C-alpha positions as CSV (number, residue, x, y, z in Angstrom):
1,A,100.3,98.4,127.2
2,D,103.2,96.2,125.9
3,S,101.3,95.5,122.7
4,A,100.5,99.2,122.2
5,D,104.1,100.2,122.7
6,H,105.2,97.8,120.0
7,S,102.5,99.0,117.6
8,K,103.8,102.5,117.8
9,R,107.3,101.4,116.9
10,L,106.3,98.9,114.2
11,G,104.9,101.2,111.5
12,R,101.4,101.1,110.1
13,V,98.7,99.9,112.3
14,I,97.0,96.8,110.8
15,Q,94.7,94.6,112.7
16,D,93.6,91.0,112.1
17,E,90.2,92.1,110.9
18,D,91.9,94.3,108.2
19,I,93.4,91.2,106.5
20,V,92.0,88.5,104.3
21,T,94.2,85.4,104.2
22,L,94.3,83.8,100.7
23,R,96.7,80.9,101.0
24,T,99.8,79.5,102.7
25,L,103.1,80.4,100.9
26,G,105.4,78.5,103.1
27,V,106.2,77.0,106.5
28,G,109.5,77.3,108.2
29,Q,111.1,76.7,111.6
30,S,110.3,80.2,112.9
31,G,106.7,80.5,111.5
32,I,104.3,80.4,108.6
33,V,104.1,82.8,105.6
34,Q,100.7,83.5,104.0
35,L,99.6,85.4,101.0
36,A,97.0,88.0,102.2
37,L,94.9,90.9,100.9
38,H,94.5,94.2,102.7
39,P,91.1,95.2,101.3
40,P,91.3,98.9,102.3
41,S,94.3,99.4,100.0
42,M,93.8,96.4,97.7
43,R,97.4,95.5,98.4
44,L,98.6,91.9,98.3
45,M,101.1,91.1,101.0
46,A,103.0,88.3,102.5
47,L,102.4,87.9,106.2
48,K,104.8,86.0,108.4
49,F,103.3,84.7,111.6
50,I,105.8,84.1,114.4
51,S,104.8,82.9,117.9
52,V,106.5,84.9,120.6
53,H,105.3,84.1,124.1
54,Q,108.2,85.6,126.2
55,R,108.4,89.3,126.7
56,N,112.1,89.5,125.7
57,S,111.3,87.6,122.5
58,R,108.7,90.2,121.6
59,H,111.2,93.0,122.2
60,Q,113.8,91.3,120.0
61,L,111.2,90.7,117.2
62,A,110.2,94.4,117.4
63,S,113.8,95.5,117.0
64,E,114.2,93.2,114.0
65,I,111.1,94.6,112.3
66,E,112.3,98.1,112.9
67,N,115.6,97.2,111.2
68,F,113.8,95.5,108.3
69,M,111.6,98.6,107.8
70,K,114.8,100.7,107.3
71,M,116.2,98.5,104.6
72,D,115.8,99.6,101.0
73,H,117.3,97.2,98.5
74,G,116.0,95.7,95.3
75,N,116.8,92.1,96.5
76,I,115.1,92.5,99.9
77,V,111.3,92.3,100.3
78,K,110.0,95.6,101.7
79,C,108.7,95.4,105.3
80,L,105.7,97.6,105.8
81,G,105.4,97.0,109.5
82,G,104.3,94.5,112.1
83,Y,101.8,94.0,114.9
84,L,101.1,91.8,117.8
85,S,97.9,89.9,118.0
């Protein structure tokens, strides 16, 4: 139920099987960023994978994703959404 609640708040519903990972773009302290293809839309995207094991961390990450989705600026990468897997 927790995962479903976050999915409703985080925009488009994308699942692991909808994504084809192409290569790693970078690795940082909070996670890894990979170049990926979403075959249904043929859209290239950067995916950031962050490990969140504690429930409060998941809530904090969901709030951050919601805020990123609201941003609209030429110097900020557009966030399409997020999901828990």
